[in-house]
C-alpha positions, -999 to 999 in steps of 0.1 A, spaced: 517 -136 901 549 -141 883 555 -163 857 586 -176 839 584 -193 803 596 -227 821 561 -229 841 542 -216 810 559 -235 783 545 -273 791 512 -264 797 507 -244 766 523 -271 744 500 -295 754 473 -272 742 489 -258 706 521 -281 702 557 -274 706 565 -259 673 539 -229 683 548 -220 715 584 -200 718 602 -190 750 636 -183 727 650 -146 743 655 -136 711 618 -150 693 602 -130 724 619 -95 717 601 -86 692 570 -89 712 579 -61 735 556 -37 745 568 -5 762 598 -19 775 577 -50 790 590 -85 770 566 -115 776 578 -147 790 561 -171 764 547 -165 730 520 -184 713 510 -189 682 471 -202 677 461 -216 643 422 -217 651 396 -199 668 392 -229 689 425 -232 698 428 -191 707 398 -202 731 414 -228 748 446 -202 752 421 -177 767 406 -202 792 439 -213 805 451 -177 810 419 -168 826 420 -198 851 457 -192 856 455 -152 860 474 -144 829 476 -115 809 471 -120 774 478 -93 748 468 -103 712 490 -88 684 495 -97 646 523 -77 626 530 -58 655 531 -23 640 511 -4 660 521 -21 699 529 15 709 494 29 710 476 28 742 482 29 781 515 6 789 505 -31 803 508 -32 840 518 -70 832 523 -89 800 527 -125 805 515 -141 771 517 -132 736 491 -142 714 505 -142 676 472 -142 652 491 -143 622 486 -177 617 446 -171 613 458 -157 578 432 -176 554 399 -159 535 369 -176 552 342 -168 522 345 -141 495 312 -135 470 323 -108 447 290 -106 433 274 -95 469 305 -77 476 312 -94 514 342 -114 521 351 -126 555 390 -132 567 411 -142 596 422 -117 620 456 -121 610 454 -116 572 477 -90 560 457 -60 543 479 -63 512 473 -97 507 437 -94 511 435 -64 484 457 -78 460 430 -111 457 400 -82 459 420 -65 431 415 -96 408 379 -88 409 379 -52 408 374 -46 441 392 -33 474 389 -28 512 397 9 517 420 -1 546 450 23 536 469 28 569 500 35 582 524 4 578 502 -12 547 523 -38 535 524 -54 570 494 -46 584 470 -77 595 429 -65 590 425 -77 631 455 -55 643 443 -28 623 407 -29 634 418 -31 670 438 -1 666 416 20 657 434 39 629 418 58 603 429 58 567 428 88 539 402 74 522 378 73 548 368 110 534 350 88 508 343 50 521 340 62 558 362 47 585 359 7 595 327 11 614 310 20 582 318 -18 564 326 -38 589 296 -61 591 304 -89 610 326 -104 637 339 -137 654 357 -127 689 365 -149 722 357 -135 748 377 -129 787 361 -164 798 371 -180 763 337 -186 747 339 -182 706 311 -155 702 299 -137 669 283 -107 660 266 -93 630 270 -118 599 283 -122 564 256 -99 547 249 -64 543 217 -66 556 217 -74 589 183 -68 604 188 -83 644 208 -81 672 233 -55 681 264 -44 667 286 -53 694 313 -66 669 316 -27 663 328 -23 699 360 -36 689 373 -12 666 403 9 687 397 -18 715 435 -25 716 422 -60 724 409 -54 758 376 -64 753 380 -96 734 406 -114 706 394 -108 672 394 -141 648 376 -131 621 361 -102 604 341 -101 579 336 -69 551 317 -51 525 340 -47 499 341 -18 473 347 -17 434 387 -7 433 391 29 419 398 34 387 432 30 369 447 68 361 438 86 397 450 119 400 460 140 432 457 177 437 478 198 462 474 232 468 497 257 493 488 284 514 508 309 537 483 301 567 457 276 580 430 293 572 434 296 535 435 257 533 406 254 555 384 276 529 392 256 503 381 225 522 349 241 533 350 256 494 349 214 481 327 205 508 305 227 497 307 216 462 294 191 440 328 176 438 340 141 462 376 134 462 385 104 473 409 119 499 410 155 517 437 159 538 454 194 552 489 189 564 511 218 582 541 235 578 560 208 602 545 180 590 549 189 553 586 195 563 592 159 576 571 146 545 596 167 522 630 152 536 619 115 549 609 84 534 593 61 554 614 26 561 580 1 553 585 -10 522 558 4 495 538 -18 477 511 -21 449 478 4 466 459 0 436 453 -22 404 478 -12 376 503 -2 397 538 -22 387 553 -23 424 569 -56 440 564 -63 472 594 -52 494 616 -40 467 604 0 465 598 27 483 584 59 480 593 86 455 608 117 467 586 151 468 586 172 438 597 209 431 558 217 435 560 209 470 566 238 495 575 226 528 570 258 549 537 262 541 500 249 547 490 228 521 454 208 510 459 177 493 433 156 473 429 129 452 403 119 428 394 92 403 368 87 372 367 87 336 390 113 318 356 135 313 355 134 356 390 141 359 392 175 339 364 185 356 382 181 390 410 197 375 395 230 362 369 233 400 400 226 424 420 246 405 391 276 410 386 268 440 419 271 449 427 302 434 397 320 448 405 306 479 438 323 482 463 297 474 500 304 461 503 275 441 489 243 431 498 209 413 478 186 400 500 148 403 497 118 382 502 85 387 537 86 385 539 118 414 511 112 432 519 86 455 550 105 467 522 124 486 493 103 492 525 75 504 531 96 531 497 110 538 490 70 547 523 64 565 521 96 584 520 80 619 552 58 609 571 84 595 567 104 625 576 75 650 608 69 629 615 107 628 620 107 668 621 86 692 605 110 717 579 122 697 544 120 715 512 115 686 474 125 701 446 119 680 416 143 685 381 144 668 365 175 667 339 188 642 356 203 612 341 237 618 365 239 650 393 228 633 408 266 630 401 271 665 421 242 677 447 248 655 452 278 670 449 267 709 472 238 697 498 260 683 497 283 716 500 256 741 532 240 722 550 276 716 545 282 755 563 249 763 586 253 734 573 222 714 579 217 681 545 206 664 527 192 636 492 186 626 473 163 597 440 172 597 410 151 582 384 163 564 361 144 586 373 159 618 404 139 628 433 156 634 468 138 644 
């Protein structure tokens, strides 16, 4: 079916009003997905308006792509058709928030950074520290399935998403889960939305369990190794110890080189309480001399009272020495963001580094990482391809 903005605009304007339908080429260009630009953009402000558009699209056999800040539209297969871009950023209100119960609900278009700014006022936060953090919306983040370095300690969104409202392909407003942590009946259908890329339903509202914010004065730890085996050995030692770091990642030499030479274009803003950064006015600090681009690195972050911090410093340094580390460094609030901001923004940095880069996400048991590293390196070398790895302690490899 061939569609054009001329044919669609009057019908959609009747549903939303002319001010929220965009057909100008310049306005549509920013919604392009894999070279395909939609003939029309609709910007609903309520779940009911979303349902109206979906029902219209189903009746007219149109293809919809819901989106938020459009930071992750390159993920997934290219669309075969793209008739309407459904901009969800107007659904950006906090629907409910109970600080005492540690529960919150917000519209799918709510920016994560803005949401956390509200939570920080109550010494709480949502551990969705994902790429393009300063711009990403909660709906787009959940739909993309991208994880956070903090999944080591807090789990993935699957562990703290407790409910959702969404619009099905038939235009029905549906709810799954609830607003409280103890939902004892029904199926967790809302968790199917994680990583669905908008193919199952249009997310309109999400309910989360929130967490106490880490104490101010968190620290970072970086250990350098000549090979992957040493970094993996240290990760195993930490996993078998009483230590529970907030993050635990392994960085290959290729990625370390990119970290040392590049800074993400996305504006850097405050991630935790007490960080003095103005929105859009700062960038990540450069990597220091303690970072060695030609080596493998294990990077950990930890937080707590001074006595806890001292134990982490002592135990991590000892375990690193026992694992054959070439060097170690303890990072404070002035140097820690240089590494952890890049770990968070790894995907955005890689996409900015080359127009032809391909990023794969693999999920395997952590015990299989050594074999997988070896096999992937062999495949890449055979094809004469530059390659790099980021390995999360939970098993995910990029």
